[in-house]
Backbone as a ProteinNet text record, in pm:
[ID]
protein_1_A
[PRIMARY]
XXXXXXXXXXXXXXXXXXXXXXXXXXXXXXXXXXXXXXXXXXXXXXXXXXXXXXXXXXXXXXXXXXXXXXXXXXXXXXXXXXXXXXXXXXXXXXXXXXXXXXXXXXXXXXXXXXXXXXXXXXXXXXXXXXXXXXXXXXXXXXXXXXXXXXXXXXXXXXXXXXXXXXXXXXXXXXXXXXXXXXXXXXXXXXXX
[TERTIARY]
-9736.5	-9601.8	-9625.7	-9591.4	-9626	-9446.4	-9415.4	-9256.1	-9185.4	-9087.1	-8973.5	-8985.7	-8986.5	-8971.8	-8902.5	-8832.2	-8694	-8672.1	-8616.1	-8491	-8355.3	-8409	-8294.9	-8177.2	-8087.8	-7986.4	-8054.8	-8055.3	-8125	-8206.2	-8255.8	-8311.9	-8153.1	-8105.8	-7917.6	-7833.4	-7896.3	-7771	-7897.3	-8034.1	-8045.6	-8012.7	-7986	-8048.5	-7870.4	-7741.3	-7667	-7655.5	-7649.2	-7698.4	-7773	-7811	-7959.4	-7903.6	-7815.5	-7732.5	-7585.1	-7511.2	-7413.3	-7496.1	-7603.6	-7606.6	-7707.9	-7757.2	-7828.6	-7712.6	-7608.7	-7517.3	-7509.6	-7606.6	-7621.4	-7703.6	-7848.3	-7982.9	-8037.7	-8138.5	-8229.4	-8394.5	-8458.1	-8544.4	-8594.9	-8725.2	-8813	-8867.6	-8885.9	-8941.1	-8876.2	-8755.8	-8585.2	-8603.9	-8531.8	-8509.4	-8661.9	-8761.4	-8858.5	-8906.6	-8838.4	-8870.6	-8676.9	-8634.6	-8544.7	-8524.5	-8561.9	-8544.8	-8741	-8794.9	-8899.8	-9037.9	-9007.4	-9056.1	-9194	-9265.1	-9310.1	-9241.5	-9322.7	-9212.7	-9246.2	-9374.8	-9372.7	-9228.2	-9238.6	-9029.9	-8957.7	-8921.4	-8803.9	-8873.1	-9030.2	-8990.1	-8992.2	-9045.6	-9019	-8860.5	-8762.3	-8713	-8599.5	-8635.8	-8549.7	-8598.8	-8723.3	-8839.9	-8890.8	-8737.3	-8796.9	-8670.4	-8638.4	-8497.6	-8403.2	-8466	-8303.8	-8197	-8317.3	-8286.4	-8189.3	-8247.3	-8156.9	-8014.1	-8083.5	-7902.7	-7847.9	-7859.2	-7798.1	-7732	-7809.6	-7768.4	-7654.6	-7613.4	-7587.4	-7454.5	-7442.5	-7370.3	-7241.5	-7360.1	-7263.8	-7195.1	-7276.6	-7194.5	-7084.8	-7046.9	-6906.7	-6810.5	-6852.5	-6732.7	-6728.1	-6801.8	-6813.2	-6723.8	-6727.9	-6645.6	-6513	-6487.3	-6371.6	-6246.6	-6371.2	-6303.2	-6195.6	-6292.9	-6246.9	-6137.3	-6097.5	-6022.5	-5942.9	-5916.3	-5756.5	-5739.8	-5800.4	-5793.3	-5643	-5608.9	-5454.9	-5389.4	-5554.6	-5521.9	-5460.6	-5490.9	-5485	-5301.7	-5218.5	-5083.7	-4928.8	-4880.1	-4802.6	-4698.2	-4691.7	-4669.7	-4581.7	-4428.2	-4340.3	-4272.5	-4408.6	-4264.3	-4282	-4194.5	-4168.4	-4311.5	-4412.8	-4456.9	-4496.9	-4400.8	-4399.3	-4415.8	-4368.5	-4423.3	-4539.3	-4580.5	-4751.8	-4881.5	-4819	-4923.6	-4916.6	-4823.9	-4803	-4870.1	-4893	-4922.7	-5101.1	-5182	-5263.9	-5330.2	-5200.1	-5298.1	-5296.9	-5234.5	-5252.1	-5398	-5431.8	-5549.7	-5679.1	-5690.5	-5785.6	-5762.4	-5622.1	-5706.5	-5753.2	-5720.5	-5734.8	-5888.8	-6001.1	-6135.3	-6214.1	-6170.7	-6225.3	-6267.9	-6065.3	-6123.5	-6241.4	-6214.3	-6308.9	-6418.2	-6525	-6585.5	-6685.2	-6731.8	-6806.4	-6945.6	-6996.6	-7000.3	-6959.9	-6814.5	-6789.3	-6701.6	-6713.3	-6654.2	-6829.1	-6890.9	-7070	-7042.7	-7060.7	-7081.2	-6988.3	-6830.5	-6768.6	-6822.5	-6890.7	-6913.8	-7048.5	-7158.4	-7304.1	-7355.4	-7345.6	-7409.1	-7384.4	-7271.8	-7248.5	-7309.1	-7364.6	-7485.1	-7606.3	-7650.9	-7772	-7753.7	-7799.8	-7774.4	-7732.3	-7836.8	-7865.3	-7750	-7674.3	-7566.8	-7440.9	-7432.2	-7326.7	-7329.2	-7419.3	-7433.5	-7372	-7382.3	-7392.1	-7274.8	-7175.1	-7083.8	-6966.2	-6942.5	-6934	-6889.3	-6986.9	-6945.8	-6879.4	-6860.6	-6743.7	-6564.8	-6637.8	-6470.9	-6415.5	-6534.7	-6433.1	-6442.4	-6521.2	-6419	-6368.8	-6279.7	-6203.1	-6114.9	-6101.7	-5988.2	-5911.5	-5947.7	-5984.2	-5898.1	-5974	-5836.9	-5714.7	-5705.5	-5605.5	-5441.3	-5529.7	-5517	-5427.6	-5513.6	-5432.3	-5375.1	-5327.3	-5239.8	-5096.8	-5106.7	-5008.9	-4961.1	-5024.6	-4968.8	-4854.4	-4970.3	-4868.2	-4713.7	-4759	-4621.3	-4463.2	-4574	-4457.4	-4409.7	-4493.4	-4470.2	-4318.8	-4335.9	-4245.9	-4090.3	-4124.1	-4062.7	-3974.6	-4153.2	-4109.5	-4124.4	-4232.3	-4331.5	-4236.2	-4255.1	-4190.2	-4257	-4257.8	-4341.2	-4398.6	-4372.8	-4392.3	-4574.2	-4592.5	-4703.5	-4771.2	-4931.7	-5062.2	-5157	-5138.8	-5197.3	-5376.3	-5434	-5566.6	-5612.3	-5538.7	-5506	-5424	-5326.7	-5237.3	-5423.4	-5430.8	-5528.9	-5691.6	-5687.4	-5824.9	-5725.4	-5619.1	-5558.5	-5537.8	-5543.6	-5496.8	-5548	-5721.8	-5848.5	-5888.6	-5883.8	-5965.9	-5908.9	-5753.2	-5627.3	-5711.8	-5764.9	-5750	-5867.2	-5976.5	-6089.5	-6156.8	-6039.6	-6049.2	-5948.1	-5840.1	-5737.1	-5780	-5828	-5917.6	-6040.3	-6066.2	-6209.2	-6210.4	-6110.8	-5997.5	-5927	-5835	-5793.6	-5904.8	-5990.6	-6137.2	-6192.8	-6195.9	-6281.7	-6159.8	-6025.5	-5934.9	-5913	-5827	-5846.6	-5728.1	-5718.8	-5727.7	-5705.7	-5791.5	-5785.2	-5686.1	-5687.6	-5514.7	-5534.9	-5441.5	-5437.9	-5405.5	-5403.1	-5429.1	-5254.2	-5147.6	-5061.8	-4942.4	-5106.4	-5064.9	-5107.7	-5245.2	-5256.2	-5199.1	-5224.9	-5126	-4993.9	-4932.1	-4871.5	-4841.8	-4908.7	-4942.4	-5027.3	-5123.2	-5159.9	-5100.2	-4987.2	-4912.2	-4792.3	-4766.7	-4647.8	-4666.9	-4814.6	-4861.2	-4945.7	-4951.5	-4973.1	-4724.1	-4729.9	-4590.7	-4532.6	-4515.3	-4505.5	-4528.8	-4723.8	-4747.9	-4725.1	-4701.9	-4655.4	-4513.4	-4433.4	-4291.6	-4206.5	-4246.6	-4192.6	-4076.4	-3971.3	-3857.5	-3928.5
20118.1	20122.6	20267.3	20312.2	20516.4	20505.8	20587.1	20687.2	20730.2	20728	20763.5	20940.4	20987.9	21120	21161.2	21271	21244.8	21367.8	21413.8	21390.8	21546	21541.2	21712.2	21709.1	21589.7	21546.4	21601.7	21499.5	21469.3	21704.7	21765.4	21868.8	21929.4	21917.5	21984.5	22003.1	21777.9	21808.7	21905.2	21839.9	21898	22090.6	22197.6	22305	22325.4	22204.3	22334.3	22286.4	22176.5	22139.6	22254.6	22301.7	22408.9	22517	22525.1	22628.7	22654.5	22511.7	22531.8	22492.7	22445.5	22487.2	22654.5	22739.8	22823.1	22961.3	22881.2	23030.4	23117.1	23056.8	23145.8	23150.1	23136.1	23155.4	22999.9	22974.7	22865	22886.5	22870	22895.5	22760.6	22788	22656.5	22634.9	22610.9	22485.7	22370	22498.8	22387.3	22285	22309.7	22211.2	22141.3	22243.3	22117.8	21984.8	22036.7	21888.8	21809.2	21852.8	21813.7	21713.4	21687.2	21675.5	21590.9	21581.8	21575.5	21535.7	21684.1	21660.9	21840.9	21825.2	21982.8	22041.5	22198.8	22255.3	22311.7	22225.4	22138.3	22133.5	22022	21942	22051.9	22098.7	22232.2	22337.1	22358.5	22437.3	22360	22229	22063.3	22138.7	22070.9	22067.7	22262.4	22315.9	22447.3	22542.5	22526.5	22720.5	22811.4	22780.8	22950.6	22850.6	22932	22907	22972.1	23127.6	23182.3	23080.8	22952.6	22892.7	22791.7	22754.2	22578.6	22670.9	22791.7	22879.2	22952.1	22922.6	22944.3	22818.4	22710	22563.5	22504.5	22606.3	22551.7	22605.2	22770.1	22827.8	22755.3	22771.6	22703.5	22617.1	22436.5	22357.9	22341.5	22474	22545.1	22563.4	22655.5	22690.5	22564.6	22531.5	22404.8	22263.1	22293.1	22118.8	22270.6	22368.9	22441.6	22431.1	22475.1	22471.2	22317	22227.7	22056.9	22034.9	22074.7	22049.1	22119.8	22215.3	22304.8	22245.2	22198.5	22265	22108.7	22159.9	22061.6	21987.5	21857	21749.8	21715.3	21748	21748.1	21770.6	21834.9	21894.8	21823.9	21861.2	21784.9	21793.8	21662	21779.7	21787.7	21742.8	21762.2	21859.1	21943.4	22047.8	22195.9	22228.2	22419.5	22505.3	22620.2	22657.6	22740.2	22769.7	22810.7	22714.3	22580.6	22477.9	22433.1	22443.6	22396.6	22460.3	22616.9	22707.5	22659.2	22682	22616.6	22530.6	22406.2	22309	22395.1	22420.1	22423.4	22566.6	22677.2	22683.3	22609	22502.6	22369.8	22345.8	22291.1	22229	22384.2	22490.2	22525.7	22615.9	22596.7	22658	22461.6	22387.2	22193.8	22185.5	22267.8	22184.8	22364	22460.5	22587.3	22497.9	22492.3	22411.2	22289	22172.7	22088	22096.4	22245.7	22245.3	22341.4	22307.3	22360.8	22527.4	22425.1	22574.3	22695.8	22684.8	22770.4	22913.8	22928.3	22995.6	23135.9	23052.4	23153.8	23176.8	23101.9	23125.8	23277.2	23253.2	23390.3	23501.7	23426.7	23532.4	23618.9	23554.5	23571.5	23636.1	23498.6	23475.1	23630.6	23692.2	23742.5	23904.2	23963.9	24005.9	23961.3	23882.5	23835.2	23908.2	24011	24116	23986.9	23876.8	23781.3	23674	23700	23576.4	23618.9	23754.7	23835.4	23868.5	23843.8	23888.5	23746.5	23635	23483.3	23527.5	23528.2	23490.2	23598.1	23743.9	23799.9	23721.1	23593	23576.6	23400	23332.5	23221.8	23339.5	23466	23484.7	23570.8	23600.7	23683.3	23530.4	23389.8	23285.5	23250.9	23249.7	23213.2	23308.1	23428.7	23498.3	23454.9	23483.5	23474.5	23332.9	23248.2	23128.6	23148.5	23259.2	23254.8	23321.2	23392.5	23519.3	23484.7	23341.4	23184.5	23183.2	23103.7	23042.6	23094.6	23214.1	23320.1	23376.5	23398.6	23373.2	23242.9	23100	23007.8	23009.8	23114	23100.1	23193.5	23292.4	23420.7	23316.6	23236.1	23181.5	23067.9	23006	22996.9	23015.6	23183.6	23253.4	23213.3	23147.4	23190.6	23285.2	23395.7	23464.1	23585.9	23672.4	23853.4	23860.9	23873.4	23992.6	24066.2	24145.6	24303.8	24266.7	24154.9	24189.7	24149.6	24295.6	24249	24112.3	23983.6	23875.1	23911.2	24007.4	24015	24036	24192.6	24237.2	24109.4	24090.6	23944.7	23899.6	23830.1	23687.1	23761.6	23840.9	23925.1	23951.5	24029.8	24052.7	23929.8	23856.5	23699.8	23592	23617.1	23545.4	23599.9	23735.4	23834.1	23873.1	23823.7	23784.5	23657.4	23594.9	23417.3	23426.1	23484.8	23408.8	23553.9	23604.9	23738	23693.4	23629	23570.2	23456.6	23351	23218.5	23220.7	23405.8	23401.5	23483.3	23574.7	23619.3	23455.8	23416.5	23325.7	23159.5	23236.1	23102	23195.4	23300.4	23326.4	23394.2	23359.6	23411.6	23347.2	23458.7	23367	23388.6	23292.9	23186.4	23145.6	23029.1	22999.3	22915.1	22997.3	22945.6	22759.1	22660.3	22558.8	22595.7	22441.3	22490.3	22540.8	22440.3	22492.1	22628.8	22650.4	22760.1	22887.2	22862.2	22975.9	22937.3	22813.8	22752.1	22886.2	22888.5	23002.7	23111	23169.2	23291.2	23325.8	23255.1	23275.6	23269.7	23202.9	23142.6	23275.4	23315.1	23381.4	23565.5	23583.3	23686.1	23700	23519.8	23541.5	23551.2	23492.2	23513.8	23597.5	23750.5	23849.3	23931.7	23885.9	23959.3	23962	23818	23797.6	23795.2	23889.9	23851.3	23731.1	23611.8	23515.9	23581.3	23513.9	23489.4	23327.9
18454.3	18591.1	18550.5	18687.4	18726.3	18656.6	18657.4	18589.7	18743.4	18779.7	18841	18826.9	18895.8	18897.6	18862.8	18799.6	18764.9	18889.3	18891.6	19006.4	19008.8	19087.1	19100.6	19053.2	19035.4	18928.2	18726.1	18794.3	18666.3	18555.5	18644.8	18596.2	18604.6	18693.4	18767.9	18569.7	18567.3	18402.2	18287.7	18289.3	18151.1	18149.9	18280.8	18286.1	18208.8	18270.3	18200.9	18043.4	18029.6	17868.2	17843	17871.9	17788.5	17846.1	17919.9	17878.7	17848.6	17831.3	17703.2	17579.5	17534	17415.9	17347.6	17472.3	17442.8	17473.7	17475.8	17578.2	17662.2	17752.8	17808.1	17857.3	17743.6	17804.7	17864.8	17867.9	17931	17977.8	17850.1	17834.7	17888.7	17994.3	18046.2	17968.8	17832.3	17749.2	17708.3	17631.3	17586.3	17720.3	17822.8	18001.8	17980.4	17954.7	18048.5	17868.1	17790.1	17674.8	17718.8	17721	17759.1	17839.2	17915	18086.7	18106.1	18005.3	17992.4	18109	18170.5	18314.4	18284.8	18333	18347	18433.8	18476.5	18486	18697.5	18750.5	18876	18934	18803.6	18917.8	18931.7	18806.6	18877.8	18964.6	19024.5	19128.9	19296.9	19234.9	19368.9	19386.4	19300	19301.5	19366.8	19304.2	19355.1	19348.5	19360	19428	19281.7	19172.5	19107.4	18982.3	18859	18742.3	18778	18900.4	18952.6	19061	19153.3	19226.5	19176.9	19084.8	18954.6	18906.7	18789.1	18763.2	18949.6	19012	19166.6	19236.3	19228.7	19259.4	19162.5	19038.9	18897.6	18946.4	18963.4	18957.5	19089.7	19238.6	19349.6	19322.8	19255.1	19106	19146.5	19046.5	18929.7	19094.2	19114.1	19203.8	19381.8	19423.2	19514	19362.4	19286.3	19202.5	19202.8	19179.1	19150.4	19255.7	19428.3	19520.6	19579	19457.1	19530.2	19385.4	19319.2	19187.8	19238.6	19318.5	19340.8	19523	19567.9	19720.8	19759.2	19901.1	19885.8	19883.5	19873.3	19886	19758.5	19627.1	19553.9	19462.2	19586.7	19538.8	19594.6	19562.3	19626.4	19703.6	19836.8	20018.6	20009.6	19945.7	19968.8	19919.6	19815.7	19711.9	19824.3	19755	19813.8	19771.6	19826	19804.7	19664.3	19599.6	19482.2	19391.1	19331.5	19301.9	19325	19460.6	19464.1	19370.1	19445.9	19390	19229	19129.2	19001.2	18937.3	19041.1	19040.7	19042.6	19198.4	19116.9	19115.6	18990.7	18858.6	18770.3	18768.8	18631.1	18689.9	18774	18844.7	18793.8	18839.4	18807.6	18621.4	18585.5	18439.9	18417.8	18405.8	18354.5	18428.6	18537.2	18509.1	18487.7	18422.2	18370.8	18214.4	18175.6	18051.3	17989.1	18112.1	18124.6	18101.1	18171.8	18209.1	18059	18038.8	17881.2	17905.2	18034.6	18117.7	18153.1	18157.7	18243.5	18175.9	17972.5	17937	17975	17983.5	18011.9	18145.4	18197.9	18351.8	18390.9	18309.5	18385.5	18336.3	18150.3	18119.7	18106.3	18100	17999.5	18169.3	18263.3	18377.2	18487.8	18471.6	18546.3	18503.7	18460.7	18386	18446.7	18564.3	18609.7	18714.6	18765.6	18914.2	18969.8	18998.1	19147.3	19093.6	18994.9	18974.1	19053	18960	18947.4	19215.5	19260.3	19385.9	19415.3	19351.7	19439.8	19411.9	19267.4	19211.1	19299.2	19336.8	19438.7	19568.9	19633.5	19774.7	19798.8	19642.5	19658	19606.4	19512.7	19522.6	19652.7	19735.5	19854.8	19887.8	19927.2	19961.3	19946.5	19803.8	19726.9	19786.5	19769.3	19807.6	20002.5	20026.9	20211.6	20227	20155.5	20175.8	20081.7	19958.5	19893.8	20048.6	20078.5	20173.5	20279.3	20383.2	20471	20368.8	20237.8	20165.3	20170.7	20125.3	20114.1	20208.7	20373.4	20517.7	20530.1	20527.3	20518	20447.5	20317.3	20261.5	20358.5	20371.7	20396.9	20544.1	20606.7	20774.2	20637.6	20592.4	20579.1	20467.7	20466.3	20486.4	20259.4	20216.5	20053.1	19962.3	20068.9	20002.1	20129.3	19989.7	20074.7	20207.7	20290.1	20393.3	20432.7	20354.3	20283.8	20244.4	20204.7	20107.5	20178.6	20135	20239.3	20225.9	20315.6	20264.8	20184	20260.9	20219.7	20070.7	20037.1	19941.6	19775.9	19924.1	19720.2	19732.2	19816.2	19832.3	19714.1	19752.3	19613.4	19509.8	19454.1	19342	19279.8	19384.9	19279.5	19229.6	19281.3	19316.7	19164.9	19173.1	19098.2	18964.8	18953.1	18818.8	18745.9	18826.3	18752	18703.8	18775.7	18728.9	18610.7	18597.9	18460.8	18373.6	18436.5	18312.5	18299.6	18405.2	18261.6	18179.4	18204.2	18171.6	18023.8	18015.1	17867	17830.6	17867.7	17769.3	17740.6	17777.1	17722.4	17617	17586.2	17450.7	17413.6	17393.7	17333.2	17193.3	17005.1	16932.6	16883.1	16800.5	16843.6	16997	17058.4	17154.2	17148.9	17294.1	17381.6	17469.3	17462.4	17524.6	17646.8	17693.2	17861.4	17922.1	17867.8	17860.6	17881.9	17779.5	17775.4	17819.1	17903.6	17977.1	18113	18169.4	18307.8	18275	18215.2	18195.7	18191.5	18109.4	18116.3	18264.9	18364	18506.7	18544.9	18583.6	18673.6	18678.1	18548.2	18535.7	18636	18551.2	18608	18772.6	18812.7	18969.8	19013.3	18976.3	19031.5	19048.9	18884.7	18940.8	18987.9	18994.6	19131.7	19269.8	19329.6	19436.3	19472.8	19402.8	19399	19394.5	19330.1	19331.1	19214.7	19244.8	19062.1	19067.2
[MASK]
++++++++++++++++++++++++++++++++++++++++++++++++++++++++++++++++++++++++++++++++++++++++++++++++++++++++++++++++++++++++++++++++++++++++++++++++++++++++++++++++++++++++++++++++++++++++++++++++

């Protein structure tokens, strides 16, 4: 009986597990042992080890954007309440993914991944700017904020702030991390 080919998702899952186990280092021999496949399957599905790492990074940021999407926020709340909830969801997503501390620290050292992260951060900053414009239109954010600068500031601050919370000693808990990051965000946006 012929063995079914290992699919893209199996490789993806095995690579995530190996990155966590290896603290950000992905050795092909360990990956092939875990996934019980040859390196040919990796090249077939991802083109290269870099292609696999890029897919993991893309998956992380796609998942983050989904986790903090407007659909998960209270529709009838004011802007500040919605954004505090978005911050809670942002923190929860990072705390739930064992790969988050690695992707936010070790992976950023890889030039290809750093470039890929910059694209994701730019996309999220543009979304934040649109959201800030919406808050201004509602009269719930100061009109003198530059939305593009404020959006980039908030997203950059959240990205580096959550990395700090994930590696702090003693470790922060989710509620504490959320409170810290929301306080900084609210202060930057002039929310009382």
